[in-house]
N, C-alpha and C positions, 0 to 999 in steps of 0.2 A: 234156753240152749238150743241150738240149731240142729238141722239134721246132720251138718258135717262140722268139723271143728279145725281151725288152725292151730297146729302142733308145733313141738320142738322149738327151733328159733324162730318159726314166724309167729309164735304164740306170745304176742307182745299187746300191751295195751296202749293204743294212739286215740285217746278221747278227742283229741283236736284235728282228727283226720278230716280233709276237707269232702264235703259231702253235698249232694242234692238228690231228693228223692226222685223216683223214675217217673216221668210225667203220664198223666193219666190216659188210657188210650193208646200209649205207643205199643207198637207191635213188631215183631222182627227184631227186637232191640234187647239181646240179652247184657249188652254193653249200652250205656245211654249218655248222651254227651253234657257237658256242662253249659249251661244256658250263656254263661260268660265267656266262652271260647272265642278267640284263643287267648289263654292266660299270659302268652308271651308272643308279641308282635313283632313289628320291623323296628329297626335301628334302636335295641335294648339299651345301648351304652356307647360312649364314643369310639370310633373306630372298628365297631362290629355293627354289621348291616342286618344279620339274621342271628336267632337262636332257634335250634331245633334239635330233634334226636338227642336228647338228654335225661339224665337219671337223677333222681331225688331219694330222700330217705329221712324219718324222723332222725333227731340229734338233739339231746340235752333238753327235750321238752317242746323244742320247735322243729324247723326243717333246715337240711342242707342240700345242696345237688351240685353236680359236676355237668356244664352246659357246653354242647357244641356250639361255639361262637365262630361263625363266619366272617373273619374281617373283611374290610372294605378293599383290601388287596386280594380276595378271593382265598386266601389260605385259612383253614381250619385250625382252632387251638381249643383248649379246654379252658373254660372259666369257673369260677366258684362262684356260689351265690347262697343267700342266707334268706329264711322267710319265716315268719311268725304263723303264716296261716296256710302254707303250700300252694298259695295261688299268686300273691303280689310277693316279688322277688327283688331282693336288692343284690347286685353283682359286683364283685370285685373288679376294679378298673383295669387290672393287669391279669394276663392270662397266668394260668398256675405255672409255679417255676420248678420244676423237675430237677433233681439232683442224683448224683451216685452215691452210692455207700460212703463214700470219703467226703462227701459234702461238695463235689464239683457240679457245675451246672451240666446238665443232660437232656437239653430240650430236644423232642422231636422234630422232625423236619415238617411235620404237620402231625395232626391228631384229630379224629373225628368219631361220632357215634360212640359217646363213652357209657359205660355201665359202671355202677358204684354197688359195691357188696361187702357187707361186714361178715367176716369170719372169725370166729374167737374174739380177741380184743383188737384186731386190725382190719382196716379199712382198705379196699383194694379198689383202683380205679382202672377198668379194662378199657381199651381203645382201640381203633385200627388206625395204623401209622406205615411209616416207609421203614422197611427192613430189605432194601434191595428188591422192593415190590411191595405190594399190599400185604401187611402182617399185622398181628397183635401186639400191641404195646401194655404193659402192666407196672403198676406203680402202688406203693403202700403208705399209708399214714396212720397214726393213731390220734392226732389232734387237729389235723385239716391246717396246718401251719407249715410242716415239713414233710415234704413229698418225696419219697425214695423210689425210683426206677429200680426194678428188679430185670431179670433175664426174661427175653422174649421166649413164650411157649412154646411157638411153632416156627417153622422157616416159612417162607412165602410160597403160594398165596394162600390167605386167609382172612376172614371176616366174622364179625358178628360172634365174638367170644363173649360167654356169660357164665360167671362162676356160680356155684351153689353156695347157698350161705352157711353152709357146714360139712365138714368132712363125712364121707360115706366109707365103712370099712377102714378107717384112718387114713382115707386118702382125699386129697383136695380133689374135685370133680369140676370139668368145665366144658360146656357146650362150645362149639364153633362151626363155621361153615367154609370147609376149604374150598378154594374157587380157582379160576384162572386168572391170567394176567390183563384180561380185559374187563368188560362189565359184567362178568359172571353170568353166562347165560344158562346156567345149571347151577345146582346146589343142592347139598344135603346136609342135615345137622348131624354131627358126629360128637361124642363124648370121649372125654380123655381123661386121665388121672394121673396124681402126682403125691409124692411123699413130702415134697417140701417146697412147693411152688417154682421149682426151679427145673427139675426133669419129669418131662411128661411123657406118658406111653400108654400102654394097653388101651388104644384106640378102638371104641366100639361105633358102629352105625346106629343112629337112634330113629332117624325117619327122613324121607326123601319126599320130594313134589308127588303131588297125585294127580289123578285125572279130572279132580274139580276145577273149574275153569279159574278159581280166584287164586290157585297154588299151584298151575302146571307148568311154571317156567322155573320156579326156585323158591326155597324156603329158608329161613335164619332165625335164630334166636331172638328174643326180645327182652322181656324183663327177668330179673332174677328169678327161679323156679320158686315157688312158694310151698312150704311143707303143710300138708293137709292130712285128715285121717284117712282120707281116699288115695294120696299119692302125692306126688309132685305136681302142682298146678302149673303149667306153662303156657305164658302168652307168647306167641310168635308171630312171625310176620310170613305172609304167603304173597308169591308174585305171580300176576299172569300179563300175557302180551296181547294188546289190542293195535289198532291200525296205527295209532299215534304215539305208542310208547307203551311203558310198564306201568301197571297198578299194583300197589302196595296195599293189601288189607290185614287186618288182624285175625288171627286164629286161635285156638286155645287146644291143649291136649292134656292129659293126666299121665304122668310116668310113675313107674314102679318105686316104690319108696327105698327099697332096697338095691335093686337093679335097675337104675335109671336110662339104661339103653332098651329096656323094654316099654313100649307104650301101651298103657292099658285101654286107654279110651282117646279118640281123636274126632275132633268135630269136623263133620264133613262140610259145614257151611262157615262162612266167616262169621265173626264175632262184631266186626266193624269194618265198613269199607268207606272210601272216599265219596262223601255225598253232599257235604257242606262246602260253602265257596271258598273256606279257608283251606280246606283240603283238596279241592279241584283244581283251585288258581293259586300260582305262585312259582317258584324257581323251577320247582321239578312237578308239574301238576300231577294229582292223582296219587297222593302217598298219604297212608295212615301208618307209622312206624313204632312200635311200642318199645319202650326203654327201660320203664321203671313201674313198680307197682306199691301203694302203701296199703297196709292191712289193719285192721283192728280186730283182735281176737274177742273181745267184748260183744260187739255187735255184728261181726261178720261182714263189715263193710271193706269195700276194695276200691281204692282210687288207681286208676291207670292212668300214666302220662304217655304221650305219643308225639312225635314228631308229624306235623301236617304239612305235606306239599313243600318238604326242606326248607320254609320260610317260617313257621310259627311252632309252638307248643300247645297241644290240646290236652284237655283232662276229659276223661269218662269214668263211669262207675258201675258197679255191680256189686251184688252180694254172694257171699260165698255158696250158700245153700242155691241161689239160682244159677249161678255160673257152673257148677258142678254138675247139677242137674240137667242144665242144656247141653254141656258137652256130652254127658253120658246118652242122653235121649237121643242125640245127633251122631251118635260115634259110627264111624266106619274104619276099622283097621286091616291091615293087611299083613302077609307073612314077615315083610321086611320090617314092620312096625313092632309086632309083638315078638319076635326072636330077639336073642339076647346081644346081636348086634354083630355077629361073626358069621360069614357066609359060610354054607355048608361046604365041606373039604378044603376050608382054610388049613 
């Protein structure tokens, strides 16, 4: 039994979780990379030049995922993938076919950076697409054969939506990052709730960019929050600006289990930043972009999937005790983090 536990919906056994022990002598590595990275490289299937920024999860004793496939015409769509070990993937040759409630085709103009979250007996795919500007698209499935689109939760402009894996106070909860119509030179994480996955409101501020260099421009959601005995463990991305562009790093925080707009702990240092060639060189250099985590309650192992340089998929590892201790030991929170998420005088 470890110091902390995976609880609630996160308390599942995944004995075949991909894993590699931390290298001996490794320092400054609360997350450590898989030595076989990248797990998905260029030209993964006909008509698709790159797969990155994708989400995976355990399914029927194996693994399934939704993948951002950048087509050779430059338009991104979402593809379905299957794996026995969550490292070697087989992809469906055709993009996911989304339909409306009546069974008619309802394909987005484009779709990228998907997340995959199970709530109760339904799997939800959340992505960024077009709704008269960058906005959030959502679809649901129970069998990964039929994918039904539901209402867009927010008006434009918005990106990086991440659904919580269970209801809180009988409400669905979703993190998102409202933005502008450009390349988002700002961005804070907000929390919204819904009784039915259709009508969203009661918006609350969770946390914003910080003075730390690695997240001084903007931040955004990453993997679906992980339910633990210490709170919701959140892997997110932070962005800095350097002389030749943006750099995307992976950060960590722990949110209050009942009031997730309140941040209990927030790591002032990054957990992973671009350092390897497949993270520093690619279509968009200098990107580590987390989208999914697989957790095993029996061992406390966590496998984190991230996009690398908008070109590849990377895999990193940590243990629950280690990552929570690291976040707590390096935590710096501010009033806008710890308050409930409504400005005084609202």
